C-alpha positions as CSV (number, residue, x, y, z in Angstrom):
1,M,161.5,125.3,76.9
2,P,160.4,127.0,80.1
3,A,157.8,124.7,82.2
4,P,154.2,125.6,81.2
5,T,151.7,127.2,83.7
6,I,148.1,125.2,83.9
7,V,145.3,127.5,83.7
8,W,142.0,125.5,85.4
9,F,139.0,126.9,83.7
10,R,135.8,126.3,86.0
11,D,132.5,128.6,85.8
12,D,134.5,131.2,83.5
13,L,134.5,129.6,80.1
14,R,136.1,132.6,78.4
15,V,139.2,134.1,77.1
16,G,138.6,138.0,77.7
17,D,138.7,139.3,81.4
18,H,139.9,136.2,82.8
19,P,142.8,136.9,85.4
20,A,144.0,133.6,85.7
21,L,144.4,133.2,81.7
22,S,146.0,136.8,81.5
23,A,148.3,135.9,84.5
24,A,149.6,133.0,82.9
25,A,150.2,134.9,79.6
26,E,152.2,137.4,81.3
27,R,154.8,134.8,82.7
28,G,155.5,134.1,78.9
29,A,155.8,130.3,79.5
30,P,153.8,127.7,77.5
31,V,150.0,127.5,78.4
32,V,148.0,124.5,79.3
33,C,144.3,125.4,79.6
34,V,142.1,122.7,81.2
35,Y,138.5,122.0,81.9
36,V,137.7,119.1,84.3
37,L,134.2,117.5,84.5
38,D,134.3,116.9,88.3
39,E,131.3,114.5,89.2
40,E,133.2,112.7,91.8
41,S,134.9,115.1,94.5
42,P,132.9,115.1,98.2
43,G,129.9,117.6,98.1
44,V,130.2,118.6,94.6
45,R,126.7,118.9,93.3
46,P,126.2,117.0,89.5
47,L,125.0,119.6,86.8
48,G,121.2,119.1,85.6
49,G,120.3,118.2,82.0
50,A,119.7,121.4,80.8
51,A,123.1,122.7,82.2
52,R,124.8,120.0,80.9
53,W,123.5,121.0,77.4
54,W,124.7,124.3,77.8
55,L,128.2,123.3,79.2
56,H,128.8,121.1,76.0
57,G,128.1,124.2,73.5
58,S,130.1,126.2,76.0
59,L,133.2,124.2,75.9
60,E,132.9,124.2,72.1
61,A,133.1,128.0,72.2
62,L,135.9,128.2,74.5
63,R,137.7,125.6,72.5
64,R,137.4,127.6,69.2
65,G,138.3,130.7,71.3
66,L,141.8,129.4,72.4
67,E,142.8,127.8,69.3
68,A,142.2,131.4,67.9
69,L,145.1,132.5,70.5
70,G,147.3,129.6,69.5
71,T,146.4,127.0,72.3
72,T,144.2,124.3,72.9
73,L,141.8,123.3,75.7
74,V,142.1,119.7,77.1
75,L,139.3,118.1,78.5
76,R,139.6,115.7,81.6
77,R,137.0,113.7,83.6
78,G,137.5,112.8,87.4
79,A,138.0,114.3,90.8
80,A,139.6,117.7,90.2
81,D,142.4,117.3,92.7
82,R,143.5,113.9,90.9
83,V,143.1,115.3,87.7
84,I,145.3,118.6,88.3
85,R,148.2,116.6,90.0
86,S,148.4,114.1,87.2
87,L,148.6,117.0,84.5
88,V,151.0,118.6,86.6
89,E,153.2,115.6,86.4
90,E,152.5,115.0,82.6
91,T,153.4,118.5,81.4
92,G,156.0,119.3,84.0
93,A,154.2,122.4,84.8
94,D,155.5,124.9,87.7
95,A,152.6,127.2,88.0
96,V,148.7,126.5,88.6
97,F,146.2,129.3,88.2
98,W,142.6,129.7,88.7
99,N,139.8,131.9,89.2
100,R,138.2,131.5,92.7
101,R,134.9,129.6,93.6
102,Y,132.6,130.5,96.5
103,G,130.7,127.2,97.1
104,G,131.6,125.3,100.1
105,P,132.4,122.4,98.8
106,E,134.3,124.0,95.4
107,R,136.2,126.3,98.3
108,D,137.5,123.2,100.3
109,L,138.4,121.5,97.2
110,D,140.7,124.4,96.0
111,T,142.3,125.1,99.5
112,E,143.2,121.6,100.1
113,L,144.9,121.7,96.2
114,K,146.6,125.2,96.9
115,T,148.1,123.8,99.9
116,A,149.5,120.5,98.3
117,L,150.6,122.2,95.4
118,A,152.5,124.9,97.0
119,E,154.2,122.4,99.4
120,D,155.4,120.7,96.1
121,G,157.1,124.0,95.2
122,L,154.6,125.1,92.5
123,D,153.4,128.8,92.2
124,V,149.5,128.2,92.9
125,K,147.4,131.6,92.6
126,S,144.0,132.4,92.4
127,F,141.8,135.6,91.2
128,A,138.9,137.4,91.6
129,G,137.5,136.7,88.1
130,N,133.5,135.8,88.9
131,L,132.3,138.2,91.3
132,L,132.3,141.9,91.5
133,F,132.5,142.0,95.4
134,E,133.9,139.2,96.9
135,P,131.9,137.9,99.9
136,W,134.3,138.6,102.6
137,T,134.9,142.1,101.4
138,I,131.3,143.3,102.1
139,R,130.3,143.5,105.9
140,T,127.9,145.4,108.2
141,G,129.0,147.9,110.6
142,Q,129.6,144.9,113.4
143,G,131.9,142.8,110.7
144,T,128.9,140.7,110.3
145,P,127.6,139.4,106.8
146,Y,124.7,141.0,105.4
147,S,121.2,139.3,105.7
148,V,119.0,141.9,104.0
149,F,119.5,143.0,100.4
150,T,119.0,146.9,100.3
151,P,121.9,147.6,102.8
152,Y,124.0,145.4,101.5
153,W,123.6,146.7,97.9
154,R,124.1,150.1,99.3
155,A,127.6,148.8,100.9
156,C,128.6,147.7,97.4
157,L,128.0,150.8,95.7
158,S,129.9,152.8,98.4
159,A,132.9,150.4,98.0
160,P,135.5,151.1,95.5
161,E,134.5,150.8,91.8
162,P,135.0,147.1,90.4
163,R,138.1,147.1,88.4
164,H,137.9,147.3,84.4
165,P,137.9,144.3,82.4
166,L,141.0,143.0,81.2
167,A,141.8,142.5,77.6
168,V,142.3,139.4,75.6
169,P,145.8,137.8,75.6
170,D,147.4,138.5,72.3
171,V,148.8,135.2,72.0
172,L,149.2,132.0,74.1
173,E,152.1,129.7,73.8
174,A,150.8,126.2,73.2
175,H,152.8,123.4,75.4
176,V,154.6,121.0,73.0
177,P,154.3,118.0,72.8
178,D,150.4,118.3,73.0
179,V,148.7,116.9,76.0
180,A,146.0,114.0,75.4
181,S,142.5,115.3,75.9
182,D,139.1,113.5,75.9
183,E,136.7,114.1,73.3
184,L,133.8,116.1,74.5
185,A,131.4,114.1,72.8
186,T,132.6,111.1,75.0
187,W,131.0,113.1,77.6
188,R,127.6,112.6,76.6
189,L,126.2,116.0,77.9
190,L,123.9,116.1,75.3
191,P,120.7,114.3,75.1
192,T,119.9,111.9,72.4
193,R,117.1,109.5,73.5
194,P,115.1,111.3,73.6
195,D,116.7,114.7,72.4
196,W,114.6,117.2,74.3
197,A,116.9,120.0,73.3
198,A,115.1,121.3,70.1
199,G,113.7,124.3,72.1
200,L,117.0,125.0,73.9
201,R,118.9,125.1,70.4
202,E,115.9,127.7,69.3
203,M,116.8,129.9,72.0
204,W,120.2,129.9,73.0
205,T,123.6,130.4,71.4
206,P,126.2,129.4,74.3
207,G,129.7,131.3,74.2
208,R,131.7,134.5,74.8
209,A,130.5,135.7,71.4
210,A,126.7,135.3,72.0
211,A,127.3,136.8,75.1
212,H,128.6,140.0,74.2
213,D,126.1,139.9,71.1
214,R,123.5,139.9,73.6
215,L,124.6,142.6,75.9
216,E,125.1,144.8,73.1
217,E,121.6,144.3,71.8
218,F,120.2,144.7,75.4
219,L,122.1,147.9,75.9
220,D,120.8,149.6,72.4
221,E,117.3,148.3,72.2
222,R,116.1,147.8,76.0
223,L,118.1,149.3,78.8
224,A,116.1,152.7,78.6
225,D,112.4,150.8,79.3
226,Y,113.9,148.0,81.6
227,D,112.4,149.7,84.9
228,D,109.1,149.7,83.1
229,D,109.1,146.3,81.3
230,R,110.9,143.6,83.0
231,D,107.9,142.4,84.9
232,R,106.1,141.9,81.6
233,P,106.7,138.2,80.5
234,S,105.2,138.9,77.1
235,I,107.8,141.8,76.0
236,D,111.1,140.8,75.4
237,A,112.3,143.2,78.0
238,T,115.3,141.4,79.7
239,S,119.1,141.1,79.0
240,R,118.8,137.0,79.0
241,L,122.3,137.0,80.1
242,S,121.7,135.0,83.1
243,P,123.1,131.6,81.3
244,H,126.0,133.5,80.2
245,L,127.0,135.1,83.6
246,R,126.5,131.4,85.1
247,W,129.1,129.8,82.9
248,G,131.3,132.9,83.0
249,E,131.0,133.5,79.1
250,I,131.1,137.0,80.0
251,S,132.2,138.5,83.1
252,P,130.1,140.8,85.6
253,F,133.1,143.4,85.2
254,E,132.3,143.5,81.6
255,V,128.7,144.0,81.9
256,W,129.0,146.1,84.9
257,H,131.3,148.8,82.8
258,A,129.2,148.3,79.5
259,V,125.9,149.5,81.6
260,R,127.8,152.4,83.4
261,E,129.4,153.8,80.3
262,R,126.7,153.3,78.0
263,R,125.3,156.7,76.7
264,S,121.7,156.6,74.9
265,T,121.6,157.8,71.5
266,G,117.7,158.5,71.6
267,G,114.5,156.5,72.0
268,A,111.9,155.7,74.3
269,G,114.0,156.3,77.4
270,G,113.9,159.9,76.6
271,G,117.2,160.6,74.7
272,A,120.5,160.7,75.8
273,G,121.3,160.1,79.3
274,G,117.5,160.3,79.7
275,R,115.4,159.5,82.6
276,G,114.4,156.2,81.4
277,E,118.1,155.0,80.5
278,T,119.2,156.4,84.1
279,T,116.3,154.3,86.0
280,G,116.9,151.7,83.9
281,R,120.6,151.2,84.1
282,A,119.9,151.8,88.0
283,R,117.7,148.8,88.3
284,F,119.8,146.6,85.9
285,L,122.7,147.2,88.3
286,A,120.8,146.3,91.1
287,E,119.7,142.9,89.2
288,L,123.2,142.5,89.0
289,G,123.8,143.1,92.8
290,W,120.9,140.8,93.7
291,R,123.3,137.9,91.8
292,E,126.1,139.1,93.8
293,F,124.2,138.9,97.4
294,A,123.1,135.3,96.5
295,W,126.7,134.5,96.5
296,H,127.3,136.5,99.6
297,V,124.7,134.3,101.3
298,L,125.9,130.9,99.8
299,F,129.6,131.7,101.4
300,H,128.4,132.0,104.5
301,A,125.7,129.4,104.4
302,P,127.2,126.9,102.0
303,D,124.2,124.2,102.5
304,L,121.8,126.8,101.2
305,A,120.4,124.2,98.7
306,T,119.3,121.7,101.7
307,R,118.7,123.6,104.9
308,N,116.6,126.4,105.7
309,W,118.5,129.8,106.1
310,R,115.8,130.7,108.8
311,P,116.4,127.7,111.4
312,E,112.9,128.5,112.8
313,F,111.2,127.6,109.5
314,D,112.3,124.0,110.1
315,A,109.0,124.1,112.0
316,F,106.8,124.5,108.9
317,P,104.5,121.5,108.8
318,W,105.1,120.3,105.4
319,P,102.0,117.8,104.4
320,R,102.7,114.7,102.8
321,L,103.8,114.7,99.3
322,H,101.2,114.3,96.5
323,P,103.1,113.2,93.5
324,A,100.1,113.8,91.1
325,A,100.2,117.6,92.3
326,L,103.8,117.7,91.7
327,R,103.7,116.2,88.1
328,A,100.9,118.5,87.5
329,W,103.0,121.6,88.4
330,E,106.1,120.0,86.6
331,E,104.4,119.3,83.4
332,G,102.4,123.0,83.3
333,R,98.8,121.2,83.8
334,T,97.8,122.7,87.1
335,G,94.9,124.4,85.7
336,V,96.3,127.6,86.6
337,P,97.3,129.5,83.3
338,I,100.1,131.4,84.2
339,V,101.9,128.8,86.2
340,D,101.2,126.5,83.5
341,A,102.8,128.9,81.0
342,G,105.9,129.6,83.1
343,M,106.5,125.8,83.5
344,R,106.3,125.2,79.7
345,E,108.4,127.9,79.0
346,L,111.0,126.2,81.2
347,W,110.7,123.0,79.9
348,H,111.1,124.1,76.2
349,T,113.5,126.8,76.4
350,G,115.5,126.1,79.6
351,S,114.4,129.3,81.0
352,M,111.4,131.2,82.5
353,H,110.9,135.1,82.8
354,N,111.8,135.9,86.5
355,R,108.3,137.4,87.6
356,V,107.1,133.8,86.4
357,R,109.6,132.1,88.7
358,M,108.2,134.1,91.5
359,V,104.8,133.1,90.7
360,T,105.4,129.2,90.1
361,A,107.7,128.9,93.0
362,S,105.0,130.4,95.2
363,F,102.5,128.3,93.9
364,L,104.4,125.1,94.6
365,T,105.4,126.1,98.1
366,K,102.2,128.1,99.2
367,N,99.5,126.8,97.4
368,L,100.4,123.1,97.0
369,L,102.4,123.2,100.1
370,I,105.5,121.4,98.8
371,D,108.7,121.7,100.2
372,W,110.7,124.3,98.2
373,R,113.8,121.7,97.9
374,I,111.8,119.7,95.7
375,G,111.3,122.7,93.2
376,E,114.7,124.1,93.6
377,Q,115.9,120.6,92.6
378,W,113.4,120.8,89.7
379,F,114.9,123.9,88.4
380,W,118.4,122.9,88.7
381,D,117.6,120.2,86.4
382,T,115.5,122.3,84.1
383,L,117.3,125.5,84.1
384,V,120.3,126.5,82.0
385,D,121.3,129.1,84.4
386,A,120.8,127.3,87.6
387,D,123.8,128.2,89.8
388,A,124.9,126.8,93.5
389,A,123.8,130.2,94.9
390,S,121.0,132.0,92.8
391,N,118.9,128.9,92.7
392,P,118.5,127.9,96.4
393,F,118.7,131.3,97.4
394,N,115.6,132.6,95.2
395,W,113.8,129.3,96.0
396,Q,114.1,130.3,100.1
397,W,113.6,134.0,99.4
398,V,109.9,133.1,97.8
399,A,109.1,130.2,100.1
400,G,110.0,132.7,103.2
401,S,112.9,130.7,104.9
402,G,115.9,132.5,103.5
403,A,117.6,135.7,103.5
404,D,116.0,138.8,102.8
405,A,112.6,136.5,102.4
406,A,109.3,137.6,101.3
407,P,107.0,138.1,104.2
408,Y,105.5,134.9,105.1
409,F,101.9,136.1,104.5
410,R,103.0,137.7,100.7
411,V,101.3,134.5,98.5
412,F,101.4,135.4,95.0
413,N,97.8,135.2,93.7
414,P,98.9,133.8,90.3
415,L,95.5,135.3,88.8
416,L,96.1,138.6,90.0
417,Q,99.7,138.4,89.0
418,A,98.4,137.3,85.3
419,K,96.0,140.3,85.4
420,K,98.7,142.8,86.2
421,F,101.8,141.6,84.2
422,D,100.0,139.8,81.5
423,P,96.9,141.8,80.8
424,D,96.1,140.8,77.5
425,G,97.2,137.2,77.8
426,A,99.7,137.3,75.3
427,Y,102.3,135.3,77.2
428,V,99.7,132.5,78.6
429,H,98.5,132.3,75.2
430,R,101.9,131.5,73.6
431,W,102.5,128.7,75.8
432,V,99.0,127.2,77.0
433,P,96.9,127.9,73.7
434,E,94.1,125.5,74.6
435,V,93.5,128.0,77.6
436,D,90.2,129.1,76.8
437,T,89.0,125.8,75.5
438,E,87.1,122.9,77.3
439,E,90.4,120.9,76.9
440,Y,92.0,123.1,79.5
441,P,91.8,121.6,83.4
442,E,90.0,123.1,86.3
443,P,92.7,124.1,89.0
444,I,94.1,121.3,91.0
445,V,93.7,123.0,94.1
446,D,91.5,125.7,95.6
447,L,93.5,129.2,95.7
448,G,91.7,130.6,98.7
449,E,91.9,127.5,100.7
450,S,95.3,126.5,100.1
451,R,96.7,130.2,100.9
452,A,95.0,129.7,104.2
453,A,96.6,126.3,105.0
454,A,99.9,128.1,104.0
455,L,99.2,131.0,106.4
456,A,98.1,128.5,109.4
457,G,101.6,126.5,108.5
458,Y,103.5,129.7,109.0
459,A,101.8,130.0,112.2
460,A,104.0,127.3,113.4
461,V,107.2,129.2,112.2
462,K,106.2,132.3,113.9
463,S,105.6,130.4,117.5
464,A,109.2,128.9,116.8
465,R,111.1,132.0,116.9
């Protein structure tokens, strides 16, 4: 029997459009598919609670997908370099394939492991499977990374068209004998005492099949009106693909080409190829581009979750933290209806409408004057779609400390945001049913006074430039 190929799954939990898996299948040798729960390697950030819940379901779905192709999913826990080296010795593998990652600690780990395995005589290859435009391929005319989204996205759209998705392999030859694997339940990814995930189970179904169903539903029913409705949190107008993309259950290449090739059969968008569909398609692809831009920024600033991207922002005079105010924000009891609605939606579903994410983040950083890193960590723990790039990138964007950041004087007024984007109060009343009763508290902070305090703090940032 020829020596097997190890395919190391990471944030790409799918069997279709998986370059590493396709390349392994083409070798014609047995394939050992492995996922490593690495909570030990230096710099690797442990998953938050909601992400661990999603990972459990996604690994179950991946296992079923691989079994349908004739092989199994091996689960191992530990430092990834040690686990992969051990698996090579156990199986006698002569090749290890994976799809590339772009965070700093992950890149360091992958580079060291690739070098070590290659020195041992193995065929080690990495592939582009998770981004349309790898971060080093898009540069300014001066050869530097982009720091503003609009010219970045313009450059992406001028680059060669992203490749078409790869098909699911017809069959994979399993390694014999079977390779020992952890039982998924022993990883304790699911909450038990207490089981706080009931709302997540109502909202989400992890896995590749659910991701493609969600994409098709979005293209059929909501793409044409996306540009008009995407900022209305009470309307089911968005794709809800972000956690599926975060875990790689669907690839950005699959989404890109499905959107580009879709032709409407009619409806609110103005018929086949109508204006609504055209603008909706462009806007949605730009949102996919925003995700790409976050990874572009992280690649060049690996400490994005802990350090201000704009160093002058280090001068911002964050006041002493008031734990009671932070808890009120986390629990959705600030007395500001749209903020409380968003935070309760987050806790119940593991997600939050994007417009409301901006409002809640602005309220924390610019009204409560709490460091964006504290809010980023809360979202990291409670969002099913939190990833190493988008989560800190978007928090820094709102705070004003990041790339292409919102101007320092932009302080989202949550009352005006609610009036504009939830005019009938449907979203607020869904999540804060007591809002019109005496039970609902007064705001914990004066919006005008706190805005003035934030602007005074930003004056220190301006003077530090």
